[in-house]
PQR file with spaces between the fields and no chain letter, atoms N, CA, C, O and H, PARSE charges and radii, in Angstrom:
ATOM       1  N    MET     1     126.787 -114.252   76.062 -0.4000 1.5000
ATOM       2  CA   MET     1     127.381 -114.984   74.964 -0.0000 2.0000
ATOM       3  C    MET     1     126.379 -115.145   73.825  0.5500 1.7000
ATOM       4  O    MET     1     126.721 -114.999   72.651 -0.5500 1.4000
ATOM       5  N    LYS     2     125.134 -115.447   74.193 -0.4000 1.5000
ATOM       6  CA   LYS     2     124.080 -115.629   73.200 -0.0000 2.0000
ATOM       7  C    LYS     2     123.856 -114.331   72.421  0.5500 1.7000
ATOM       8  O    LYS     2     123.647 -114.356   71.208 -0.5500 1.4000
ATOM       9  H    LYS     2     124.856 -115.566   75.147  0.4000 1.0000
ATOM      10  N    ASP     3     123.902 -113.197   73.127 -0.4000 1.5000
ATOM      11  CA   ASP     3     123.717 -111.901   72.466 -0.0000 2.0000
ATOM      12  C    ASP     3     124.864 -111.596   71.514  0.5500 1.7000
ATOM      13  O    ASP     3     124.651 -111.001   70.457 -0.5500 1.4000
ATOM      14  H    ASP     3     124.072 -113.176   74.112  0.4000 1.0000
ATOM      15  N    LEU     4     126.062 -111.991   71.872 -0.4000 1.5000
ATOM      16  CA   LEU     4     127.222 -111.759   71.017 -0.0000 2.0000
ATOM      17  C    LEU     4     127.103 -112.563   69.728  0.5500 1.7000
ATOM      18  O    LEU     4     127.427 -112.056   68.654 -0.5500 1.4000
ATOM      19  H    LEU     4     126.235 -112.474   72.731  0.4000 1.0000
ATOM      20  N    VAL     5     126.653 -113.785   69.819 -0.4000 1.5000
ATOM      21  CA   VAL     5     126.456 -114.612   68.628 -0.0000 2.0000
ATOM      22  C    VAL     5     125.385 -113.990   67.741  0.5500 1.7000
ATOM      23  O    VAL     5     125.539 -113.948   66.520 -0.5500 1.4000
ATOM      24  H    VAL     5     126.391 -114.197   70.691  0.4000 1.0000
ATOM      25  N    PHE     6     124.309 -113.510   68.340 -0.4000 1.5000
ATOM      26  CA   PHE     6     123.239 -112.850   67.588 -0.0000 2.0000
ATOM      27  C    PHE     6     123.789 -111.613   66.871  0.5500 1.7000
ATOM      28  O    PHE     6     123.491 -111.395   65.696 -0.5500 1.4000
ATOM      29  H    PHE     6     124.184 -113.544   69.331  0.4000 1.0000
ATOM      30  N    LEU     7     124.584 -110.810   67.567 -0.4000 1.5000
ATOM      31  CA   LEU     7     125.162 -109.602   66.982 -0.0000 2.0000
ATOM      32  C    LEU     7     126.114 -109.953   65.839  0.5500 1.7000
ATOM      33  O    LEU     7     126.083 -109.309   64.790 -0.5500 1.4000
ATOM      34  H    LEU     7     124.827 -110.987   68.521  0.4000 1.0000
ATOM      35  N    GLU     8     126.946 -110.952   66.027 -0.4000 1.5000
ATOM      36  CA   GLU     8     127.873 -111.357   64.969 -0.0000 2.0000
ATOM      37  C    GLU     8     127.131 -111.811   63.715  0.5500 1.7000
ATOM      38  O    GLU     8     127.546 -111.502   62.598 -0.5500 1.4000
ATOM      39  H    GLU     8     126.971 -111.476   66.879  0.4000 1.0000
ATOM      40  N    ARG     9     126.051 -112.534   63.899 -0.4000 1.5000
ATOM      41  CA   ARG     9     125.246 -112.977   62.747 -0.0000 2.0000
ATOM      42  C    ARG     9     124.574 -111.790   62.060  0.5500 1.7000
ATOM      43  O    ARG     9     124.499 -111.740   60.832 -0.5500 1.4000
ATOM      44  H    ARG     9     125.715 -112.785   64.807  0.4000 1.0000
ATOM      45  N    ALA    10     124.093 -110.849   62.844 -0.4000 1.5000
ATOM      46  CA   ALA    10     123.463 -109.659   62.272 -0.0000 2.0000
ATOM      47  C    ALA    10     124.478 -108.850   61.470  0.5500 1.7000
ATOM      48  O    ALA    10     124.138 -108.291   60.428 -0.5500 1.4000
ATOM      49  H    ALA    10     124.154 -110.890   63.841  0.4000 1.0000
ATOM      50  N    LEU    11     125.706 -108.782   61.941 -0.4000 1.5000
ATOM      51  CA   LEU    11     126.742 -108.023   61.245 -0.0000 2.0000
ATOM      52  C    LEU    11     127.095 -108.647   59.897  0.5500 1.7000
ATOM      53  O    LEU    11     127.585 -107.956   59.004 -0.5500 1.4000
ATOM      54  H    LEU    11     125.982 -109.236   62.788  0.4000 1.0000
ATOM      55  N    ASP    12     126.853 -109.935   59.744 -0.4000 1.5000
ATOM      56  CA   ASP    12     127.101 -110.590   58.460 -0.0000 2.0000
ATOM      57  C    ASP    12     126.194 -110.040   57.364  0.5500 1.7000
ATOM      58  O    ASP    12     126.532 -110.120   56.183 -0.5500 1.4000
ATOM      59  H    ASP    12     126.455 -110.497   60.470  0.4000 1.0000
ATOM      60  N    ASP    13     125.046 -109.483   57.744 -0.4000 1.5000
ATOM      61  CA   ASP    13     124.093 -108.933   56.783 -0.0000 2.0000
ATOM      62  C    ASP    13     124.054 -107.410   56.788  0.5500 1.7000
ATOM      63  O    ASP    13     123.187 -106.810   56.151 -0.5500 1.4000
ATOM      64  H    ASP    13     124.772 -109.418   58.704  0.4000 1.0000
ATOM      65  N    ALA    14     124.970 -106.791   57.490 -0.4000 1.5000
ATOM      66  CA   ALA    14     124.949 -105.329   57.640 -0.0000 2.0000
ATOM      67  C    ALA    14     125.365 -104.617   56.361  0.5500 1.7000
ATOM      68  O    ALA    14     126.111 -105.156   55.544 -0.5500 1.4000
ATOM      69  H    ALA    14     125.673 -107.278   58.007  0.4000 1.0000
ATOM      70  N    HIS    15     124.873 -103.411   56.207 -0.4000 1.5000
ATOM      71  CA   HIS    15     125.323 -102.496   55.147 -0.0000 2.0000
ATOM      72  C    HIS    15     126.491 -101.735   55.774  0.5500 1.7000
ATOM      73  O    HIS    15     126.285 -100.835   56.588 -0.5500 1.4000
ATOM      74  H    HIS    15     124.267 -102.973   56.871  0.4000 1.0000
ATOM      75  N    PHE    16     127.704 -102.096   55.397 -0.4000 1.5000
ATOM      76  CA   PHE    16     128.887 -101.625   56.104 -0.0000 2.0000
ATOM      77  C    PHE    16     129.078 -100.102   56.102  0.5500 1.7000
ATOM      78  O    PHE    16     129.423  -99.548   57.146 -0.5500 1.4000
ATOM      79  H    PHE    16     127.872 -102.827   54.736  0.4000 1.0000
ATOM      80  N    PRO    17     128.872  -99.408   54.991 -0.5600 1.5000
ATOM      81  CA   PRO    17     129.011  -97.950   55.044  0.2800 2.0000
ATOM      82  C    PRO    17     128.022  -97.308   56.021  0.5500 1.7000
ATOM      83  O    PRO    17     128.395  -96.413   56.779 -0.5500 1.4000
ATOM      84  N    ALA    18     126.763  -97.760   56.009 -0.4000 1.5000
ATOM      85  CA   ALA    18     125.762  -97.212   56.923 -0.0000 2.0000
ATOM      86  C    ALA    18     126.087  -97.576   58.370  0.5500 1.7000
ATOM      87  O    ALA    18     125.894  -96.768   59.278 -0.5500 1.4000
ATOM      88  H    ALA    18     126.459  -98.487   55.393  0.4000 1.0000
ATOM      89  N    LEU    19     126.576  -98.781   58.575 -0.4000 1.5000
ATOM      90  CA   LEU    19     126.947  -99.222   59.915 -0.0000 2.0000
ATOM      91  C    LEU    19     128.056  -98.342   60.486  0.5500 1.7000
ATOM      92  O    LEU    19     127.987  -97.924   61.642 -0.5500 1.4000
ATOM      93  H    LEU    19     126.733  -99.438   57.837  0.4000 1.0000
ATOM      94  N    LEU    20     129.053  -98.067   59.695 -0.4000 1.5000
ATOM      95  CA   LEU    20     130.174  -97.257   60.167 -0.0000 2.0000
ATOM      96  C    LEU    20     129.730  -95.844   60.529  0.5500 1.7000
ATOM      97  O    LEU    20     130.134  -95.310   61.562 -0.5500 1.4000
ATOM      98  H    LEU    20     129.109  -98.406   58.756  0.4000 1.0000
ATOM      99  N    VAL    21     128.908  -95.243   59.691 -0.4000 1.5000
ATOM     100  CA   VAL    21     128.411  -93.893   59.979 -0.0000 2.0000
ATOM     101  C    VAL    21     127.505  -93.911   61.209  0.5500 1.7000
ATOM     102  O    VAL    21     127.559  -93.001   62.035 -0.5500 1.4000
ATOM     103  H    VAL    21     128.580  -95.677   58.851  0.4000 1.0000
ATOM     104  N    SER    22     126.679  -94.940   61.329 -0.4000 1.5000
ATOM     105  CA   SER    22     125.794  -95.059   62.491 -0.0000 2.0000
ATOM     106  C    SER    22     126.586  -95.218   63.783  0.5500 1.7000
ATOM     107  O    SER    22     126.250  -94.615   64.802 -0.5500 1.4000
ATOM     108  H    SER    22     126.635  -95.680   60.657  0.4000 1.0000
ATOM     109  N    LEU    23     127.631  -96.026   63.736 -0.4000 1.5000
ATOM     110  CA   LEU    23     128.484  -96.191   64.921 -0.0000 2.0000
ATOM     111  C    LEU    23     129.105  -94.864   65.344  0.5500 1.7000
ATOM     112  O    LEU    23     129.162  -94.543   66.531 -0.5500 1.4000
ATOM     113  H    LEU    23     127.904  -96.516   62.908  0.4000 1.0000
ATOM     114  N    SER    24     129.560  -94.112   64.376 -0.4000 1.5000
ATOM     115  CA   SER    24     130.164  -92.820   64.684 -0.0000 2.0000
ATOM     116  C    SER    24     129.137  -91.863   65.275  0.5500 1.7000
ATOM     117  O    SER    24     129.436  -91.107   66.199 -0.5500 1.4000
ATOM     118  H    SER    24     129.514  -94.372   63.412  0.4000 1.0000
ATOM     119  N    HIS    25     127.930  -91.904   64.734 -0.4000 1.5000
ATOM     120  CA   HIS    25     126.875  -91.027   65.230 -0.0000 2.0000
ATOM     121  C    HIS    25     126.461  -91.405   66.654  0.5500 1.7000
ATOM     122  O    HIS    25     126.339  -90.541   67.522 -0.5500 1.4000
ATOM     123  H    HIS    25     127.687  -92.518   63.983  0.4000 1.0000
ATOM     124  N    ILE    26     126.250  -92.693   66.882 -0.4000 1.5000
ATOM     125  CA   ILE    26     125.773  -93.158   68.187 -0.0000 2.0000
ATOM     126  C    ILE    26     126.822  -92.942   69.273  0.5500 1.7000
ATOM     127  O    ILE    26     126.494  -92.524   70.383 -0.5500 1.4000
ATOM     128  H    ILE    26     126.349  -93.395   66.177  0.4000 1.0000
ATOM     129  N    THR    27     128.082  -93.228   68.953 -0.4000 1.5000
ATOM     130  CA   THR    27     129.143  -93.125   69.958 -0.0000 2.0000
ATOM     131  C    THR    27     129.731  -91.729   70.060  0.5500 1.7000
ATOM     132  O    THR    27     130.368  -91.393   71.059 -0.5500 1.4000
ATOM     133  H    THR    27     128.348  -93.567   68.050  0.4000 1.0000
ATOM     134  N    GLY    28     129.520  -90.905   69.024 -0.4000 1.5000
ATOM     135  CA   GLY    28     130.133  -89.576   69.005 -0.0000 2.0000
ATOM     136  C    GLY    28     131.610  -89.622   68.664  0.5500 1.7000
ATOM     137  O    GLY    28     132.315  -88.623   68.805 -0.5500 1.4000
ATOM     138  H    GLY    28     129.002  -91.178   68.212  0.4000 1.0000
ATOM     139  N    ASN    29     132.082  -90.780   68.215 -0.4000 1.5000
ATOM     140  CA   ASN    29     133.491  -90.969   67.902 -0.0000 2.0000
ATOM     141  C    ASN    29     133.691  -90.876   66.384  0.5500 1.7000
ATOM     142  O    ASN    29     133.491  -91.856   65.667 -0.5500 1.4000
ATOM     143  H    ASN    29     131.509  -91.592   68.101  0.4000 1.0000
ATOM     144  N    ILE    30     134.081  -89.711   65.908 -0.4000 1.5000
ATOM     145  CA   ILE    30     134.274  -89.547   64.469 -0.0000 2.0000
ATOM     146  C    ILE    30     135.634  -90.073   64.002  0.5500 1.7000
ATOM     147  O    ILE    30     135.926  -90.071   62.806 -0.5500 1.4000
ATOM     148  H    ILE    30     134.244  -88.914   66.490  0.4000 1.0000
ATOM     149  N    ASP    31     136.452  -90.516   64.938 -0.4000 1.5000
ATOM     150  CA   ASP    31     137.744  -91.113   64.571 -0.0000 2.0000
ATOM     151  C    ASP    31     137.548  -92.401   63.773  0.5500 1.7000
ATOM     152  O    ASP    31     138.467  -92.860   63.095 -0.5500 1.4000
ATOM     153  H    ASP    31     136.215  -90.517   65.909  0.4000 1.0000
ATOM     154  N    GLN    32     136.359  -92.978   63.852 -0.4000 1.5000
ATOM     155  CA   GLN    32     136.070  -94.203   63.109 -0.0000 2.0000
ATOM     156  C    GLN    32     135.894  -93.915   61.617  0.5500 1.7000
ATOM     157  O    GLN    32     135.970  -94.832   60.800 -0.5500 1.4000
ATOM     158  H    GLN    32     135.612  -92.605   64.403  0.4000 1.0000
ATOM     159  N    LEU    33     135.663  -92.668   61.259 -0.4000 1.5000
ATOM     160  CA   LEU    33     135.471  -92.292   59.854 -0.0000 2.0000
ATOM     161  C    LEU    33     136.827  -91.987   59.242  0.5500 1.7000
ATOM     162  O    LEU    33     137.171  -90.830   59.002 -0.5500 1.4000
ATOM     163  H    LEU    33     135.601  -91.923   61.923  0.4000 1.0000
ATOM     164  N    ARG    34     137.584  -93.031   58.995 -0.4000 1.5000
ATOM     165  CA   ARG    34     138.951  -92.901   58.497 -0.0000 2.0000
ATOM     166  C    ARG    34     138.978  -93.052   56.980  0.5500 1.7000
ATOM     167  O    ARG    34     138.087  -93.657   56.385 -0.5500 1.4000
ATOM     168  H    ARG    34     137.305  -93.972   59.190  0.4000 1.0000
ATOM     169  N    ASP    35     140.005  -92.496   56.374 -0.4000 1.5000
ATOM     170  CA   ASP    35     140.145  -92.595   54.919 -0.0000 2.0000
ATOM     171  C    ASP    35     140.281  -94.040   54.453  0.5500 1.7000
ATOM     172  O    ASP    35     139.806  -94.385   53.371 -0.5500 1.4000
ATOM     173  H    ASP    35     140.729  -92.005   56.857  0.4000 1.0000
ATOM     174  N    ASP    36     140.926  -94.894   55.257 -0.4000 1.5000
ATOM     175  CA   ASP    36     141.099  -96.286   54.832 -0.0000 2.0000
ATOM     176  C    ASP    36     139.793  -97.083   54.897  0.5500 1.7000
ATOM     177  O    ASP    36     139.730  -98.205   54.394 -0.5500 1.4000
ATOM     178  H    ASP    36     141.312  -94.614   56.136  0.4000 1.0000
ATOM     179  N    LEU    37     138.756  -96.517   55.507 -0.4000 1.5000
ATOM     180  CA   LEU    37     137.452  -97.172   55.550 -0.0000 2.0000
ATOM     181  C    LEU    37     136.393  -96.386   54.777  0.5500 1.7000
ATOM     182  O    LEU    37     135.194  -96.566   54.988 -0.5500 1.4000
ATOM     183  H    LEU    37     138.807  -95.605   55.915  0.4000 1.0000
ATOM     184  N    LYS    38     136.844  -95.527   53.895 -0.4000 1.5000
ATOM     185  CA   LYS    38     135.925  -94.750   53.061 -0.0000 2.0000
ATOM     186  C    LYS    38     135.340  -95.681   51.988  0.5500 1.7000
ATOM     187  O    LYS    38     136.089  -96.322   51.250 -0.5500 1.4000
ATOM     188  H    LYS    38     137.818  -95.380   53.723  0.4000 1.0000
ATOM     189  N    PRO    39     134.004  -95.757   51.899 -0.5600 1.5000
ATOM     190  CA   PRO    39     133.417  -96.680   50.922  0.2800 2.0000
ATOM     191  C    PRO    39     133.653  -96.226   49.490  0.5500 1.7000
ATOM     192  O    PRO    39     133.754  -95.036   49.193 -0.5500 1.4000
ATOM     193  N    VAL    40     133.737  -97.215   48.625 -0.4000 1.5000
ATOM     194  CA   VAL    40     133.876  -96.976   47.185 -0.0000 2.0000
ATOM     195  C    VAL    40     132.742  -97.737   46.518  0.5500 1.7000
ATOM     196  O    VAL    40     132.685  -98.965   46.575 -0.5500 1.4000
ATOM     197  H    VAL    40     133.655  -98.181   48.867  0.4000 1.0000
ATOM     198  N    TYR    41     131.851  -97.004   45.894 -0.4000 1.5000
ATOM     199  CA   TYR    41     130.703  -97.654   45.269 -0.0000 2.0000
ATOM     200  C    TYR    41     130.987  -98.004   43.826  0.5500 1.7000
ATOM     201  O    TYR    41     131.458  -97.181   43.041 -0.5500 1.4000
ATOM     202  H    TYR    41     131.897  -96.006   45.848  0.4000 1.0000
ATOM     203  N    ASP    42     130.691  -99.230   43.504 -0.4000 1.5000
ATOM     204  CA   ASP    42     130.784  -99.740   42.147 -0.0000 2.0000
ATOM     205  C    ASP    42     129.357 -100.104   41.743  0.5500 1.7000
ATOM     206  O    ASP    42     128.703 -100.904   42.412 -0.5500 1.4000
ATOM     207  H    ASP    42     130.308  -99.898   44.142  0.4000 1.0000
ATOM     208  N    PHE    43     128.890  -99.527   40.671 -0.4000 1.5000
ATOM     209  CA   PHE    43     127.511  -99.717   40.242 -0.0000 2.0000
ATOM     210  C    PHE    43     127.147 -101.190   40.107  0.5500 1.7000
ATOM     211  O    PHE    43     126.013 -101.578   40.390 -0.5500 1.4000
ATOM     212  H    PHE    43     129.422  -98.877   40.128  0.4000 1.0000
ATOM     213  N    PHE    44     128.085 -102.000   39.684 -0.4000 1.5000
ATOM     214  CA   PHE    44     127.801 -103.414   39.438 -0.0000 2.0000
ATOM     215  C    PHE    44     128.122 -104.318   40.624  0.5500 1.7000
ATOM     216  O    PHE    44     127.880 -105.523   40.563 -0.5500 1.4000
ATOM     217  H    PHE    44     129.006 -101.686   39.454  0.4000 1.0000
ATOM     218  N    ALA    45     128.654 -103.763   41.682 -0.4000 1.5000
ATOM     219  CA   ALA    45     129.025 -104.568   42.855 -0.0000 2.0000
ATOM     220  C    ALA    45     127.906 -104.547   43.892  0.5500 1.7000
ATOM     221  O    ALA    45     126.901 -103.857   43.723 -0.5500 1.4000
ATOM     222  H    ALA    45     128.852 -102.784   41.732  0.4000 1.0000
ATOM     223  N    ASP    46     128.086 -105.289   44.934 -0.4000 1.5000
ATOM     224  CA   ASP    46     127.137 -105.327   46.047 -0.0000 2.0000
ATOM     225  C    ASP    46     127.328 -104.056   46.873  0.5500 1.7000
ATOM     226  O    ASP    46     128.317 -103.940   47.597 -0.5500 1.4000
ATOM     227  H    ASP    46     128.902 -105.850   45.071  0.4000 1.0000
ATOM     228  N    GLY    47     126.414 -103.116   46.779 -0.4000 1.5000
ATOM     229  CA   GLY    47     126.524 -101.847   47.486 -0.0000 2.0000
ATOM     230  C    GLY    47     126.554 -101.992   48.988  0.5500 1.7000
ATOM     231  O    GLY    47     127.061 -101.114   49.687 -0.5500 1.4000
ATOM     232  H    GLY    47     125.611 -103.210   46.190  0.4000 1.0000
ATOM     233  N    ARG    48     126.024 -103.077   49.492 -0.4000 1.5000
ATOM     234  CA   ARG    48     126.015 -103.329   50.927 -0.0000 2.0000
ATOM     235  C    ARG    48     127.429 -103.409   51.484  0.5500 1.7000
ATOM     236  O    ARG    48     127.675 -103.068   52.641 -0.5500 1.4000
ATOM     237  H    ARG    48     125.611 -103.790   48.924  0.4000 1.0000
ATOM     238  N    LEU    49     128.349 -103.861   50.648 -0.4000 1.5000
ATOM     239  CA   LEU    49     129.734 -104.013   51.095 -0.0000 2.0000
ATOM     240  C    LEU    49     130.539 -102.728   50.954  0.5500 1.7000
ATOM     241  O    LEU    49     131.605 -102.608   51.557 -0.5500 1.4000
ATOM     242  H    LEU    49     128.149 -104.138   49.708  0.4000 1.0000
ATOM     243  N    GLY    50     130.069 -101.785   50.189 -0.4000 1.5000
ATOM     244  CA   GLY    50     130.750 -100.503   50.058 -0.0000 2.0000
ATOM     245  C    GLY    50     132.120 -100.585   49.413  0.5500 1.7000
ATOM     246  O    GLY    50     132.931  -99.669   49.549 -0.5500 1.4000
ATOM     247  H    GLY    50     129.202 -101.882   49.699  0.4000 1.0000
ATOM     248  N    GLY    51     132.382 -101.674   48.713 -0.4000 1.5000
ATOM     249  CA   GLY    51     133.684 -101.835   48.101 -0.0000 2.0000
ATOM     250  C    GLY    51     134.770 -102.236   49.087  0.5500 1.7000
ATOM     251  O    GLY    51     135.952 -102.232   48.743 -0.5500 1.4000
ATOM     252  H    GLY    51     131.723 -102.419   48.602  0.4000 1.0000
ATOM     253  N    TYR    52     134.383 -102.581   50.304 -0.4000 1.5000
ATOM     254  CA   TYR    52     135.353 -102.953   51.327 -0.0000 2.0000
ATOM     255  C    TYR    52     135.935 -104.339   51.047  0.5500 1.7000
ATOM     256  O    TYR    52     135.228 -105.256   50.628 -0.5500 1.4000
ATOM     257  H    TYR    52     133.423 -102.584   50.583  0.4000 1.0000
ATOM     258  N    SER    53     137.223 -104.463   51.286 -0.4000 1.5000
ATOM     259  CA   SER    53     137.869 -105.772   51.228 -0.0000 2.0000
ATOM     260  C    SER    53     137.428 -106.577   52.449  0.5500 1.7000
ATOM     261  O    SER    53     136.795 -106.043   53.360 -0.5500 1.4000
ATOM     262  H    SER    53     137.797 -103.718   51.626  0.4000 1.0000
ATOM     263  N    GLU    54     137.766 -107.850   52.458 -0.4000 1.5000
ATOM     264  CA   GLU    54     137.421 -108.672   53.621 -0.0000 2.0000
ATOM     265  C    GLU    54     138.091 -108.156   54.890  0.5500 1.7000
ATOM     266  O    GLU    54     137.510 -108.217   55.974 -0.5500 1.4000
ATOM     267  H    GLU    54     138.281 -108.283   51.718  0.4000 1.0000
ATOM     268  N    ALA    55     139.304 -107.654   54.753 -0.4000 1.5000
ATOM     269  CA   ALA    55     140.016 -107.098   55.915 -0.0000 2.0000
ATOM     270  C    ALA    55     139.306 -105.847   56.441  0.5500 1.7000
ATOM     271  O    ALA    55     139.187 -105.660   57.652 -0.5500 1.4000
ATOM     272  H    ALA    55     139.776 -107.605   53.873  0.4000 1.0000
ATOM     273  N    GLN    56     138.840 -104.998   55.531 -0.4000 1.5000
ATOM     274  CA   GLN    56     138.118 -103.797   55.949 -0.0000 2.0000
ATOM     275  C    GLN    56     136.774 -104.163   56.581  0.5500 1.7000
ATOM     276  O    GLN    56     136.353 -103.540   57.555 -0.5500 1.4000
ATOM     277  H    GLN    56     138.937 -105.150   54.547  0.4000 1.0000
ATOM     278  N    GLN    57     136.110 -105.166   56.029 -0.4000 1.5000
ATOM     279  CA   GLN    57     134.851 -105.628   56.619 -0.0000 2.0000
ATOM     280  C    GLN    57     135.093 -106.113   58.048  0.5500 1.7000
ATOM     281  O    GLN    57     134.295 -105.842   58.945 -0.5500 1.4000
ATOM     282  H    GLN    57     136.453 -105.672   55.238  0.4000 1.0000
ATOM     283  N    ALA    58     136.176 -106.817   58.248 -0.4000 1.5000
ATOM     284  CA   ALA    58     136.513 -107.315   59.584 -0.0000 2.0000
ATOM     285  C    ALA    58     136.775 -106.153   60.532  0.5500 1.7000
ATOM     286  O    ALA    58     136.413 -106.225   61.706 -0.5500 1.4000
ATOM     287  H    ALA    58     136.824 -107.037   57.519  0.4000 1.0000
ATOM     288  N    GLN    59     137.399 -105.081   60.045 -0.4000 1.5000
ATOM     289  CA   GLN    59     137.646 -103.912   60.885 -0.0000 2.0000
ATOM     290  C    GLN    59     136.342 -103.252   61.325  0.5500 1.7000
ATOM     291  O    GLN    59     136.182 -102.881   62.488 -0.5500 1.4000
ATOM     292  H    GLN    59     137.693 -105.022   59.091  0.4000 1.0000
ATOM     293  N    VAL    60     135.411 -103.110   60.378 -0.4000 1.5000
ATOM     294  CA   VAL    60     134.119 -102.490   60.696 -0.0000 2.0000
ATOM     295  C    VAL    60     133.353 -103.365   61.690  0.5500 1.7000
ATOM     296  O    VAL    60     132.750 -102.852   62.633 -0.5500 1.4000
ATOM     297  H    VAL    60     135.540 -103.411   59.434  0.4000 1.0000
ATOM     298  N    LYS    61     133.376 -104.681   61.481 -0.4000 1.5000
ATOM     299  CA   LYS    61     132.708 -105.595   62.404 -0.0000 2.0000
ATOM     300  C    LYS    61     133.319 -105.487   63.802  0.5500 1.7000
ATOM     301  O    LYS    61     132.598 -105.482   64.799 -0.5500 1.4000
ATOM     302  H    LYS    61     133.866 -105.098   60.715  0.4000 1.0000
ATOM     303  N    ALA    62     134.632 -105.403   63.869 -0.4000 1.5000
ATOM     304  CA   ALA    62     135.301 -105.293   65.176 -0.0000 2.0000
ATOM     305  C    ALA    62     134.904 -104.005   65.873  0.5500 1.7000
ATOM     306  O    ALA    62     134.703 -103.996   67.087 -0.5500 1.4000
ATOM     307  H    ALA    62     135.218 -105.407   63.059  0.4000 1.0000
ATOM     308  N    LEU    63     134.789 -102.916   65.125 -0.4000 1.5000
ATOM     309  CA   LEU    63     134.345 -101.655   65.725 -0.0000 2.0000
ATOM     310  C    LEU    63     132.935 -101.779   66.272  0.5500 1.7000
ATOM     311  O    LEU    63     132.629 -101.247   67.340 -0.5500 1.4000
ATOM     312  H    LEU    63     134.952 -102.923   64.138  0.4000 1.0000
ATOM     313  N    ALA    64     132.079 -102.476   65.548 -0.4000 1.5000
ATOM     314  CA   ALA    64     130.690 -102.633   65.973 -0.0000 2.0000
ATOM     315  C    ALA    64     130.573 -103.517   67.220  0.5500 1.7000
ATOM     316  O    ALA    64     129.720 -103.289   68.077 -0.5500 1.4000
ATOM     317  H    ALA    64     132.327 -102.907   64.681  0.4000 1.0000
ATOM     318  N    LEU    65     131.429 -104.512   67.306 -0.4000 1.5000
ATOM     319  CA   LEU    65     131.363 -105.405   68.461 -0.0000 2.0000
ATOM     320  C    LEU    65     131.881 -104.691   69.689  0.5500 1.7000
ATOM     321  O    LEU    65     131.911 -105.271   70.774 -0.5500 1.4000
ATOM     322  H    LEU    65     132.122 -104.698   66.610  0.4000 1.0000
């Protein structure tokens, strides 16, 4: 349980596009690289979020957990 809380907190600071690609690489599951989770970079936005909505961020976090 303690490790899960640590992981959830770490995911709050994750770079979501890199996390998604890393998950696919580590697991060998390229099905996670879906068009609906394709990052969109905005020069003036927080690049760490990859342009993901809160719902998309939740999806990436769920995949990581």
